[in-house]
C-alpha positions in Angstrom: 273.7 -20.4 282.3 271.9 -22.3 279.5 271.3 -26.0 280.4 270.7 -27.9 277.1 269.5 -31.0 279.0 267.2 -29.3 281.4 264.4 -31.7 282.3 265.9 -34.7 280.5 266.4 -38.2 282.0 269.7 -39.8 281.1 270.7 -43.4 281.7 274.5 -43.8 281.8 276.2 -47.3 282.0 279.7 -47.7 283.4 279.0 -44.5 285.2 281.4 -45.0 288.1 284.6 -44.2 286.3 286.3 -43.1 283.1 284.1 -41.9 280.2 280.9 -42.8 282.0 281.7 -40.8 285.1 282.7 -37.8 283.0 279.5 -38.0 281.0 277.3 -38.4 284.0 278.8 -35.3 285.6 278.5 -33.3 282.3 274.9 -34.4 281.8 274.0 -33.4 285.3 275.8 -30.1 284.9 273.7 -29.6 281.7 270.5 -30.1 283.6 269.7 -33.8 283.2 268.7 -36.2 286.0 271.2 -38.9 285.7 270.4 -42.6 286.2 273.9 -43.9 286.9 274.4 -47.6 286.4 277.6 -49.5 287.5 278.7 -52.5 289.5 280.3 -50.7 292.3 278.1 -49.1 294.9 280.9 -47.1 296.6 282.0 -45.5 293.4 278.4 -44.6 292.5 277.9 -43.0 295.9 281.1 -40.9 295.3 279.6 -39.9 291.9 276.3 -39.0 293.5 278.2 -36.7 296.0 279.9 -34.9 293.1 276.6 -34.5 291.2 274.9 -33.1 294.2 277.8 -30.7 294.8 277.3 -29.1 291.3 273.6 -28.8 291.9 272.5 -31.9 289.9 270.5 -35.0 290.8 271.0 -38.7 290.2 269.5 -42.1 290.8 272.0 -44.8 291.5 271.6 -48.3 290.0 274.2 -50.7 291.3 273.8 -53.5 288.7 276.1 -55.8 286.8 275.3 -55.6 283.0 275.5 -59.4 283.1 272.4 -59.6 285.2 269.9 -60.1 282.4 266.7 -60.1 284.6 267.8 -56.8 286.3 268.4 -55.1 282.9 265.1 -56.4 281.6 263.3 -54.7 284.5 265.1 -51.4 284.1 263.2 -50.1 281.1 259.7 -50.6 282.6 261.0 -49.1 285.9 262.2 -46.0 284.1 258.9 -45.6 282.2 256.9 -46.1 285.4 258.9 -43.5 287.4 259.5 -40.8 284.8 257.2 -41.7 281.9 260.2 -41.5 279.5 263.9 -41.9 278.9 265.5 -39.1 276.9 269.1 -40.3 276.7 270.8 -43.8 276.8 274.6 -43.7 276.9 275.7 -47.3 276.4 279.2 -46.8 277.6 280.1 -49.8 279.8 282.5 -52.3 278.3 285.5 -54.5 279.0 288.8 -55.1 277.2 289.0 -58.8 277.5 292.1 -60.9 276.8 294.9 -59.5 274.6 295.8 -62.8 272.9 296.0 -64.6 269.6 292.4 -65.5 268.5 293.2 -69.2 268.7 294.4 -68.9 272.3 291.3 -67.1 273.6 289.2 -69.4 275.9 285.5 -69.8 275.3 284.6 -68.3 278.6 286.7 -65.2 277.9 285.1 -64.8 274.5 281.7 -65.1 276.0 282.3 -62.6 278.7 283.5 -59.9 276.3 280.5 -60.4 274.0 278.0 -60.7 276.9 279.3 -57.3 278.3 280.1 -55.4 275.1 277.3 -56.6 272.8 274.5 -58.6 274.4 274.1 -56.3 277.4 273.8 -53.3 275.1 271.2 -55.1 273.0 269.3 -55.9 276.2 269.5 -52.2 277.2 268.2 -51.0 273.9 265.4 -53.6 274.0 264.3 -52.8 277.5 264.6 -49.0 277.1 262.9 -48.6 273.7 259.4 -47.9 275.0 260.7 -45.2 277.4 263.0 -43.8 274.7 260.0 -43.6 272.2 258.0 -41.8 274.9 260.5 -39.0 274.8 260.0 -36.1 272.4 263.7 -36.5 271.3 265.2 -39.8 272.4 268.9 -40.1 272.0 271.0 -43.3 272.0 274.8 -43.0 272.2 276.8 -46.2 271.8 280.5 -46.2 272.7 282.6 -47.9 270.0 286.3 -47.8 269.3 288.8 -47.4 266.5 289.7 -51.0 267.2 286.5 -52.0 265.4 288.1 -50.9 262.2 291.9 -51.2 262.7 291.7 -54.8 263.8 295.1 -55.0 265.5 296.7 -58.4 266.1 295.8 -59.8 269.5 292.9 -57.5 270.1 290.4 -59.9 268.5 287.6 -60.2 271.1 287.5 -56.5 271.8 287.8 -55.4 268.2 285.2 -57.9 267.0 282.8 -57.0 269.8 283.0 -53.3 268.9 282.4 -54.0 265.2 279.3 -55.9 266.3 278.2 -52.9 268.5 278.6 -50.6 265.5 276.5 -52.9 263.3 273.9 -53.1 266.0 273.7 -49.3 266.4 273.5 -48.7 262.7 270.8 -51.3 262.4 268.8 -49.6 265.2 269.3 -46.2 263.6 267.9 -47.6 260.3 264.9 -49.1 262.1 264.1 -45.8 263.9 265.0 -43.5 260.9 261.4 -42.3 260.6 261.0 -41.5 264.3 262.4 -38.7 266.5 264.9 -41.1 268.0 268.5 -40.5 267.0 271.3 -43.1 267.4 275.0 -42.2 267.3 278.2 -44.1 267.8 281.4 -42.6 269.3 285.0 -43.4 268.8 286.7 -41.8 271.8 290.2 -42.6 270.6 293.0 -43.0 273.2 291.9 -41.4 276.5 293.3 -41.4 280.0 291.2 -44.3 281.3 291.8 -47.5 283.3 291.0 -49.6 280.2 293.6 -47.8 278.2 296.2 -48.3 280.9 295.4 -52.0 280.9 295.8 -52.2 277.1 298.9 -50.0 276.9 300.8 -50.3 280.3 303.9 -48.6 279.0 302.2 -45.5 277.8 302.5 -42.2 279.6 298.9 -41.3 280.5 299.8 -37.6 280.6 300.2 -37.7 276.8 296.5 -38.6 276.4 293.3 -36.5 276.4 290.9 -37.0 279.2 287.3 -38.2 279.3 286.3 -34.8 280.6 287.4 -33.3 277.2 285.1 -35.8 275.4 282.1 -35.1 277.7 280.9 -31.8 276.1 280.5 -33.6 272.8 278.4 -36.3 274.4 276.2 -33.5 275.9 275.7 -32.1 272.4 274.7 -35.5 270.9 272.3 -36.0 273.8 270.6 -32.7 273.2 267.1 -32.4 271.6 268.7 -30.2 268.9 271.0 -33.0 267.6 269.9 -34.1 264.2 272.3 -36.8 263.0 271.6 -40.5 263.2 273.4 -43.7 262.3 276.8 -42.0 262.2 280.1 -42.0 264.2 281.5 -39.1 266.1 285.2 -39.5 265.9 286.7 -37.6 268.8 290.4 -37.7 267.6 289.2 -35.9 264.4 286.5 -33.9 266.2 283.9 -34.6 263.6 281.0 -36.8 262.5 281.8 -39.5 260.0 279.3 -41.5 257.8 280.1 -45.2 257.9 281.4 -46.3 254.5 279.0 -48.6 252.6 280.4 -51.3 250.2 279.9 -50.5 246.5 
């Protein structure tokens, strides 16, 4: 079987469940060595067992994205151990409070932005030397349709995802003349714990699964992928170019 990620090193955040877990398994199945980052050691160990069972390999990194010193050490450690990083899937994120903007507490606002925006900036910053040491570095940033729809009461999450998209597009522009490619992904409604928190009355069996999205992430992580600075919209199944103002 052809393995499009054979010999690649892939860092996946939020790897213990949901989209991150499905992506980690798909990357491993495609031949990548997965560096799986999440807060929960037990869930990471279960993921490691599953990756080993399909003939893959993983390195477990039980770290909270809020631990800035640990994140800053990650990039140099990757470069020292493997001499490169081929894939960064910046997937981890939190929903935050579903509340009117004026009712959101400062600590709640800060937690959402620290996790969804600042931690991803730190990841890109620390990983850049290792990504540029790859012959085809790939950065995939998980966004959301909430960044554009701006539903009432979803303020912190929506605004943080809009910021994540702006960050990814900026980084794509800054690396446009290199072999590095930067993509955003709108996964749409998927059968995840975060979706269940946001929509508690929804029947999860009506939703698509993270495992259905995973093959598209493998494609974007592959050396053959050529797009950058664009959004893969999973509900539509196609790549979209962000609209620029006139």
